[in-house]
N, C-alpha and C positions, 0 to 999 in steps of 0.2 A: 538683449543685445550684448550681453557679456561674452557670448560665444563668438560674435564677430570680432570683438576686441581681442579675444584669445587667438583667433585665426590671424589677425594682423600682427600680433606680437610674435607668433610662430614664424610668419613670413619674414619679418624683420630680423629674427634671430638666425635664420637659415644662412649657412655659409655660402651657398650657391647664389642666393639673392644678394648677399652683401658684396660678393665678387662682381656681379653684374652692375650693381649700383655704384661701386667704386670706379668701374670703367666709364660709366656715364659722367660721374663727377670729375674724373681725370680729364676727360674731353672738355667739359664745360669750363674747367679751370685753365685751359690752354687757349689763349686768345687767337693765336695763329691758326690753330686747327679749326676753331669755331668759324673764323673768318673764311677760311678755305671752303668749309662745308657750306656756309651761307652763300658764297659766291657761286659755287657749282649748282646749288639748289635753285637760286634765283635765275641763273642762266638757263637751266633746264626747264623751269616753269615758263620763262619767256619764250623759249623755242617751242615748247609744247602749245602754248597759247597761240602763237603766230601760225603754227602748222594747223591747228584746229580751225583757225580763221581762213584757211585755204591758201596761205602764203607759202611760196616755194622758198625753202631755207637755203641760203648759200652754203656750199660745201665747207668753206673756211669757218663759218660759225658752228657748224656741226662738228668739225674737227676740233675747234677750240673747246667745245663742251666735252667731247670725248676725252681730251687731254686732261681737263679739270676733273672729270669723273674718275679717270684712271689714277690721278694724283690722290684722290680721296682714299682709294683702296690700298695705295702704297704707304699711306701714313698709318702706322699702327694705332695711334690714338683714335683716329677716325674709324678705321675698320673695326676696332674693338668696340667703339661706341655704337656703331651700326648693328653689330651682332648682339650686343647687350640690349639695345633698344628693341630689337626684334624679339628677343627671348623674353623680355619683360612684358612686351605687348602680348605675346603668346600666353604667358602666365596669367595676365589679367583676363584674357579671353576665356581661358580654361576655368578660372575661378568663377567668372560670370556665368559660364555655361552650367557648371555644377550647381551653383546657387539657384539659377533660374529653373533648372530641371527639378531640383528638390522642391521648390515652391510649386511648380506645375504638377508634380506627381503626388505631393504630400508625404513623401518618404525619400530616403536617401536613394538616389538612382544606382542602378547596376552599371558596371564598367561599359557594357555594350549599349547602354542607353545614352551615353554622352560621348562627345568627340568622335571623330572618324565615322560619324553616322550619316554623312551626306546631307543633302539639302532637306531631306524629309524628316530630320530628327532621329535618324537611325532605322527607320522602317523601310525606306526605299519605296514607300507606298504609291507607286504609279506616277510619280512626278517626272520620270525620265532620268533619274539618277543613274 
């Protein structure tokens, strides 16, 4: 498992990772930004739940949500956080895919065997991809 530890140390030392992590930390350290994000998220989840239950949503509630959502993207701390969060999630997915494919194949996969391979793991083998 020393190799896993080395990989983790490499990730932590990467300047791109550090930049993304710093954006997440900056957001989390700013109470107003976190509160705005939580409010918009909670409102969006409530509206989605109510709509899923078949309720017709009043236009003023939809407008209120859209205004809160727009405010999220106007706030650089929040927009940077959302971008960093997405990129870190992508990194985690990529790492998981490479490790999983390595275990599955019993060797280091080729570039064309991971990522962008579609739902069939890269072969397109008749699943309708």
